[in-house]
C-alpha positions in Angstrom: -38.9 184.8 302.5 -36.2 187.1 301.2 -37.3 190.1 299.2 -35.7 193.1 297.6 -38.1 196.1 297.2 -38.0 199.6 295.6 -37.8 201.0 292.1 -40.3 201.5 289.3 -43.1 199.0 288.6 -41.7 196.2 286.6 -42.6 195.6 283.0 -42.3 191.9 283.5 -42.4 189.5 286.4 -40.4 186.3 285.8 -41.5 183.4 288.1 -39.1 180.5 288.7 -40.2 177.3 290.3 -37.5 175.0 291.6 -37.0 172.0 293.8 -33.6 170.3 294.1 -32.5 172.2 290.9 -29.0 173.2 291.9 -27.6 171.7 288.6 -29.0 174.5 286.4 -30.4 177.1 288.7 -27.5 179.5 288.5 -27.6 179.6 284.7 -31.3 180.6 284.9 -30.6 183.2 287.6 -27.6 184.7 285.7 -29.6 184.9 282.4 -32.3 187.0 284.2 -29.9 189.1 286.2 -27.9 190.2 283.0 -31.0 191.4 281.0 -30.5 194.8 279.5 -33.0 197.6 278.9 -35.8 196.0 280.8 -37.4 196.4 284.2 -37.8 192.9 285.6 -39.1 191.5 288.9 -37.6 188.0 289.5 -39.6 185.8 291.9 -38.2 182.4 292.8 -40.3 179.8 294.6 -38.4 176.8 296.0 -40.2 173.7 297.2 -38.0 173.0 300.2 -34.9 171.8 298.4 -32.2 169.7 300.1 -29.5 169.7 297.4 -27.8 173.1 297.8 -30.5 175.1 295.9 -31.1 177.3 299.0 -27.4 178.1 299.3 -27.5 179.3 295.7 -30.5 181.5 296.4 -28.8 183.0 299.4 -25.7 183.8 297.2 -28.0 185.4 294.6 -30.4 187.1 297.0 -29.0 190.5 296.0 -30.1 190.0 292.4 -33.5 188.2 293.1 -36.4 190.4 294.0 -38.2 187.8 296.1 -37.5 184.2 297.0 -39.2 181.7 299.2 -38.1 178.2 300.3 -40.8 176.0 301.9 -42.5 172.7 301.1 -45.3 173.0 298.5 -47.8 170.8 296.7 -46.1 170.7 293.4 -45.3 172.9 290.4 -48.8 174.4 290.1 -48.7 175.4 293.8 -45.3 177.0 293.3 -46.4 178.9 290.2 -49.5 180.3 292.0 -47.4 181.4 294.9 -45.2 183.3 292.5 -48.3 184.8 290.8 -49.5 186.2 294.2 -46.1 188.0 294.6 -45.9 189.2 290.9 -46.3 193.0 290.3 -45.2 193.3 286.6 -47.6 194.1 283.7 -46.6 190.8 282.0 -45.6 187.4 283.5 -43.3 184.7 282.2 -42.6 181.3 283.9 -39.0 180.4 283.5 -38.1 177.5 285.7 -34.8 176.3 287.1 -33.9 174.2 284.0 -34.6 177.1 281.6 -32.8 180.2 280.7 -32.9 183.4 278.6 -30.7 183.1 275.6 -29.3 186.6 275.3 -29.0 189.8 277.4 -31.5 191.5 275.1 -34.0 188.6 275.0 -36.6 190.4 277.1 -36.1 193.9 275.7 -36.7 192.4 272.2 -39.9 190.7 273.4 -41.2 193.9 275.1 -40.7 195.8 271.9 -42.8 193.2 270.1 -45.5 193.3 272.8 -45.8 197.1 272.4 -47.2 196.4 268.8 -50.1 194.2 269.8 -53.4 194.2 271.8 -53.3 190.5 272.7 -53.1 189.5 276.3 -51.2 186.3 275.7 -48.2 186.2 273.4 -46.3 183.1 272.3 -42.7 183.2 271.0 -40.5 180.5 269.6 -38.1 178.7 272.0 -35.0 176.5 271.8 -35.6 173.0 273.2 -32.9 170.6 274.3 -29.5 171.2 275.7 -27.2 174.2 275.1 -25.4 173.7 271.8 -27.7 170.9 270.8 -31.2 172.3 270.8 -33.9 172.6 268.2 -36.3 175.4 267.4 -39.9 175.1 268.5 -42.4 177.6 267.1 -45.9 178.4 268.4 -48.1 177.1 265.5 -51.5 176.6 264.3 -54.9 178.1 264.9 -55.8 178.9 268.5 -58.7 176.5 268.2 -56.2 173.7 268.3 -56.1 174.3 272.1 -59.2 172.1 272.1 -56.8 169.2 271.9 -53.3 170.1 272.8 -51.3 173.1 273.9 -49.0 174.6 271.2 -47.7 177.3 273.6 -44.6 176.6 275.7 -44.8 178.6 278.9 -41.1 179.3 278.7 -41.8 181.4 275.6 -45.3 182.7 276.5 -45.9 186.0 278.0 -49.2 186.6 279.8 -50.7 189.8 281.1 -50.9 189.6 284.8 -54.6 190.7 284.6 -55.4 187.5 282.7 -54.9 185.5 285.8 -57.3 187.8 287.7 -59.9 187.2 285.0 -59.4 183.5 284.3 -58.0 182.2 287.6 -54.7 180.7 288.5 -53.3 177.2 287.8 -55.2 174.1 288.9 -53.2 172.7 291.8 -54.5 169.2 291.3 -52.6 169.0 288.0 -49.0 168.1 288.1 -48.0 168.2 284.4 -50.7 169.9 282.2 -51.5 172.9 284.3 -50.3 175.3 281.7 -52.5 173.6 279.0 -55.5 173.9 281.3 -54.8 177.6 281.8 -54.3 178.4 278.1 -57.5 176.5 277.2 -59.5 178.3 279.9 -58.2 181.7 278.7 -59.0 180.9 275.0 -62.5 179.7 275.9 -63.1 183.0 277.7 -62.1 185.0 274.7 -58.6 186.2 275.8 -56.8 187.4 272.6 -53.7 185.2 271.9 -50.9 186.3 269.5 -47.9 184.4 268.2 -44.6 185.7 266.8 -42.0 184.1 264.5 -39.2 185.9 266.4 -37.4 186.7 268.6 -36.4 183.4 270.3 -36.0 184.5 274.0 -35.5 181.2 275.9 -34.0 177.8 276.1 -36.1 175.0 277.6 -33.9 172.1 278.6 -35.3 168.6 278.0 -35.0 167.5 281.6 -38.4 168.6 283.0 -41.4 166.4 283.8 -43.3 167.6 280.7 -40.4 166.4 278.5 -40.5 162.8 279.6 -41.5 160.4 276.8 -41.6 157.1 278.7 -45.0 155.5 278.6 -45.8 155.9 282.3 -45.1 159.7 282.1 -47.1 160.0 278.9 -50.0 158.1 280.4 -50.0 160.4 283.4 -50.0 163.5 281.1 -52.8 162.0 278.9 -54.9 161.3 282.0 -54.6 165.0 283.0 -55.4 166.2 279.5 -58.5 164.0 279.4 -59.6 165.5 282.7 -59.1 169.0 281.3 -61.2 168.1 278.2 -64.0 166.6 280.3 -64.0 169.8 282.5 -64.4 172.0 279.4 -66.6 169.8 277.3 -69.6 171.9 276.5 -72.4 170.2 274.5 -73.0 166.8 272.9 -70.8 167.5 269.9 -67.6 168.0 271.9 -68.4 164.9 274.1 -68.6 162.8 270.9 -65.4 164.4 269.5 -63.5 163.7 272.8 -64.9 160.2 273.0 -63.4 159.4 269.6 -60.2 161.2 270.3 -59.4 159.4 273.5 -60.4 156.1 272.1 -57.7 156.3 269.6 -55.0 158.9 270.5 -53.2 157.1 273.4 -53.0 153.8 271.4 -51.5 155.8 268.5 -48.9 157.5 270.7 -48.0 154.2 272.4 -47.5 152.5 269.0 -45.4 155.5 267.8 -43.2 155.2 270.9 -42.7 151.5 270.4 -41.8 152.1 266.8 -39.2 154.7 267.6 -37.6 152.3 270.1 -37.7 149.4 267.7 -36.2 151.1 264.6 -32.7 151.8 266.1 -32.5 148.2 267.4 -33.5 146.9 264.0 -30.8 148.8 262.2 -28.1 147.9 264.8 -29.1 144.2 264.4 -28.9 144.4 260.5 -25.7 146.3 260.0 -23.2 144.7 257.6 
């Protein structure tokens, strides 16, 4: 473990999980290191990379507060390791494929957070690749968490104390650990706020949660179904989830097949 100590208590702890992420890691590290007018602790948890990631971390060790490189049990384990080292009032998970969009991204967010009493705050993000991304906004009533997460962790700021009250991430989940955490927090009455701006982060479409092939979707749905079962209180919700899971996977698979078929149809019928 390499760590850099000293200075005031950070307003924000940014936790970055990485494994063999040398392709984009430096963009992530630079976007954090160049933040202005904000006191940030940056914690990087590497899962024992073999692709040059550790060399990058060594080069950047003067600008990273703490980094660890050791085998882990997956993203949830890495996120929890980061939480145990976090000291900031707020926490943001910004993984190796993600980055902050501007040097004042965090200072703008902190100004917005000063105006609310909520303990979880969701902001819009850009999703895709630099120069070819689309805007994703946190949307809907918080009760929609009963079915899906509408919060992206790259744009969601959580009071560190919430993890003490609700618990950390379920390390048996490999994809939907953030959904499980947000649902548990909402069910415990943790106040959640959303903002239309600023847009602090870019989430690249290269992570495991961005995959749209059917085997990946099926794995994510299996985890979401487990989460629903774990938090299914009463006969009403058992019936609701029974109906939901009897129809939703088939709908998504049909929609996936339709998206793939339409381009082939038009290519085959061009004149």
